[in-house]
N, C-alpha and C positions, 0 to 999 in steps of 0.2 A: 546483525543487531539482535539476533535471537538468543535469549538466555536459556541455557540448558535446564530443562525441567520446569520452567516458569509457566504458570497458567496464563492463558490468554485473557485479555480484558475486552469485553464487548462494548462497542460504541455505536451510537446512532448518529448518522450524518445525513444532512439534507444537501442536495445538489440542485443547481438550476437544471431544468429539463434538458437543455442542449448538452451540458457537461455530462449528465447521466447517460444520455444516448451515446455520446462518444465513448464513454467508459464501457458501455455494453458492447459496442462494435469492437473495441480493442480486445475485450475478454473473449468474444466469439472468435476473432481472428487468431488469438494465441491459444485457443481451446483451454482456457482457465476460467475460474470464477471471477466475477466482478470484484469480490472481496480481495482476491489475490492481486488484482491489478491495483487496487487502492493501497493495499499493504506495501506492495513493491514501490509504488510512487512515493509513499510516505517515508520508507526507508531511504530511498535515493535523495529525497529532499533533506532529510536529517544529515546524511553523509555530506551533501553539498554545503549545508549551512554550518555544520560543526564537524569538520574532518577528524577531530580527535576521537569521535565515537566510532569511526570506521573500523577500528581494531576490535570492537566488541561483538563482532558477528559470530 
């Protein structure tokens, strides 16, 4: 879903503490940033809900 040369848009998101802790654990285990985990999850969610967007990666 990444557009070539497109600037990133910053967003502020609040999570319940237990969800945030789980995301931190996932990020640590994968050795990536928490932001990467959230972006990856959002892209998968979009692909699942709107399969036509899948080809725009």
